[in-house]
C-alpha positions in Angstrom: 10.1 -75.6 -6.9 7.6 -73.3 -5.4 4.6 -71.6 -7.4 4.2 -68.1 -8.1 1.1 -66.8 -6.2 -1.1 -64.4 -8.1 -3.4 -61.8 -6.6 -6.2 -60.9 -8.8 -7.3 -57.4 -8.3 -10.9 -56.9 -10.0 -13.3 -59.7 -10.2 -15.2 -59.0 -13.3 -15.7 -60.9 -16.5 -12.0 -61.0 -17.6 -10.9 -62.1 -14.2 -13.0 -65.5 -14.9 -10.6 -66.2 -17.6 -7.3 -65.4 -15.6 -8.7 -67.4 -12.6 -9.7 -70.3 -14.8 -6.2 -70.6 -16.6 -4.3 -70.1 -13.3 -6.3 -72.8 -11.4 -6.3 -75.4 -14.3 -3.5 -74.9 -16.7 -0.4 -73.4 -15.0 1.6 -75.9 -13.0 3.9 -73.3 -11.7 1.5 -70.7 -10.6 -1.6 -70.4 -8.2 -4.0 -68.0 -7.0 -3.2 -66.2 -3.8 -5.9 -63.7 -3.3 -8.8 -62.0 -4.9 -9.6 -58.3 -4.4 -12.8 -56.4 -5.6 -14.6 -53.3 -4.3 -17.8 -55.3 -4.2 -17.4 -57.9 -1.5 -20.0 -60.3 -3.2 -17.9 -60.6 -6.3 -14.6 -61.5 -4.0 -16.5 -64.0 -2.2 -17.8 -65.6 -5.2 -14.3 -66.1 -6.5 -12.9 -67.1 -3.2 -15.5 -69.8 -2.8 -14.8 -71.3 -6.2 -11.1 -71.2 -6.0 -10.2 -71.5 -2.5 -8.3 -68.3 -2.1 -9.1 -65.5 0.2 -11.2 -62.5 -1.1 -10.7 -59.0 0.0 -12.4 -55.5 -0.7 -9.2 -53.6 -0.7 -5.4 -54.1 -1.8 -4.3 -52.8 1.6 -6.2 -55.3 3.5 -5.1 -58.0 1.4 -1.3 -57.0 1.5 -1.7 -56.8 5.3 -3.0 -60.1 5.9 -1.4 -62.4 3.2 1.1 -60.0 1.3 3.9 -62.0 2.2 2.4 -64.8 0.3 1.7 -62.9 -2.9 4.4 -62.9 -5.9 2.5 -61.1 -8.6 -0.5 -58.7 -8.7 -2.8 -58.7 -11.7 -4.7 -55.7 -12.5 -8.2 -56.8 -14.0 -10.1 -53.7 -13.4 -12.0 -51.4 -15.8 -9.6 -50.0 -18.3 -9.9 -46.5 -17.3 -8.9 -47.5 -13.7 -5.5 -48.8 -14.7 -3.5 -46.0 -14.2 -4.7 -45.3 -10.8 -4.4 -49.0 -9.7 -0.9 -49.2 -10.7 0.2 -45.9 -9.2 -1.2 -47.4 -6.2 0.3 -51.0 -6.4 3.8 -49.8 -7.0 4.5 -49.4 -3.3 4.3 -53.0 -2.7 7.3 -53.7 -5.1 5.4 -56.7 -6.8 5.4 -57.4 -10.7 2.2 -56.2 -12.2 0.3 -57.8 -14.8 -2.0 -55.4 -16.5 -5.0 -56.2 -18.8 -5.1 -54.5 -22.2 -5.1 -51.7 -22.9 -2.6 -50.5 -20.5 -4.2 -47.2 -20.2 -6.7 -45.0 -22.2 -4.4 -42.0 -22.5 -0.7 -41.9 -23.5 0.1 -39.7 -20.6 -1.5 -42.1 -18.2 0.6 -45.0 -19.8 3.9 -42.8 -19.3 2.9 -42.2 -15.6 2.5 -45.9 -15.1 5.8 -46.7 -16.7 7.6 -44.0 -14.9 6.2 -45.1 -11.4 7.3 -48.7 -12.1 10.8 -47.9 -13.1 11.1 -45.6 -10.0 9.9 -48.3 -7.5 11.9 -51.0 -9.6 8.7 -52.9 -10.5 8.3 -55.0 -13.6 5.3 -54.0 -15.7 3.7 -56.6 -18.0 0.4 -56.0 -20.6 -1.6 -58.9 -21.4 -1.5 -59.7 -25.1 -2.3 -63.5 -25.3 -3.1 -63.3 -29.1 0.6 -63.0 -29.8 0.7 -66.8 -28.9 -2.2 -67.9 -31.1 -0.7 -70.5 -33.6 -1.4 -68.5 -36.9 0.2 -65.6 -35.4 3.2 -67.5 -34.2 3.5 -69.0 -37.6 3.2 -65.6 -39.4 6.1 -64.2 -37.0 8.3 -67.2 -37.9 7.7 -66.8 -41.7 8.4 -62.9 -41.3 11.6 -63.8 -39.4 12.7 -66.0 -42.0 12.3 -63.5 -44.7 9.5 -65.2 -46.6 7.7 -61.9 -47.1 10.5 -60.0 -48.4 10.9 -56.3 -47.2 7.6 -55.0 -45.6 6.5 -51.6 -46.7 2.8 -51.4 -45.7 1.0 -52.7 -42.8 -2.7 -52.6 -42.4 -5.1 -53.6 -39.5 -8.7 -54.3 -40.3 -11.1 -55.3 -37.3 -14.0 -57.4 -38.9 -16.2 -58.3 -35.7 -18.4 -56.5 -33.3 -19.7 -56.9 -29.9 -23.5 -56.8 -29.4 -25.4 -54.9 -26.7 -25.3 -57.7 -24.4 -21.6 -57.5 -24.0 -21.9 -53.7 -23.1 -24.9 -54.6 -20.7 -22.9 -57.1 -18.9 -20.6 -54.5 -17.1 -21.8 -51.0 -16.3 -18.4 -49.5 -17.1 -18.3 -50.8 -20.8 -19.1 -48.4 -23.4 -18.3 -45.4 -21.3 -15.8 -42.8 -22.2 -14.3 -42.8 -19.0 -13.5 -46.4 -18.4 -13.8 -48.1 -21.9 -12.7 -45.6 -24.5 -14.7 -46.5 -27.3 -13.4 -49.0 -29.9 -9.7 -49.0 -28.7 -10.1 -51.6 -26.2 -11.6 -53.9 -29.0 -8.8 -53.0 -31.3 -5.8 -53.2 -28.9 -4.8 -56.6 -29.9 -4.9 -55.9 -33.5 -2.8 -52.8 -33.0 -0.4 -54.9 -30.9 0.0 -57.3 -33.7 0.7 -54.7 -36.3 3.4 -53.1 -33.9 5.0 -56.5 -33.3 5.1 -57.3 -37.0 6.1 -54.0 -38.4 7.8 -52.1 -35.6 6.9 -49.0 -33.4 4.8 -46.4 -34.8 6.4 -43.1 -35.2 3.6 -40.9 -36.0 -0.3 -41.3 -35.9 -3.2 -39.7 -37.7 -6.8 -40.6 -37.6 -10.1 -40.2 -39.4 -13.4 -40.8 -37.5 -16.5 -41.6 -39.7 -19.9 -42.4 -38.2 -22.2 -44.5 -40.1 -25.5 -43.5 -39.0 -27.3 -46.0 -41.5 -25.5 -49.0 -40.3 -27.7 -52.0 -39.3 
């Protein structure tokens, strides 16, 4: 059986995790290409994993497009919408890192564009497959919790300054969206357990005395 060949667009920190998993753990998949605006980054991944590197998707598709089955969008969060709108023309399924977009209207545009081009769109939510989450879901489906009437998400961890210093786009409103990217996985689990959100309100409080 032939392997699914993935093109990884964006060679930043999260791409290292995707490349590692594709290269070491998935027998039915392999890396077909790397794309990054910074040639040095694309070349670094290319040397390590043996797949060709490019500085644009257009060039990649011209040269090895017939060998690419899936395109993974691993760029800064604020670029996801523009990337997807550009990529739908190639007709390949798209795997987009979370969050899908930073604005609801952008997410809608992405979905509409994929529907119009017959492109399948997937969002990465790997924590759904953590064993505690799987077991909780199993217990929920068995009715062991009774009827759920309230769901709460509490995010009890933080990211230090080194995390934000590691990539220039992190912590920016344009490409990072504040705390949302950190809470995306928790919000996804709340939705998976409790169903779709019907309405939303928010309270923002800044604790200037925090350590």
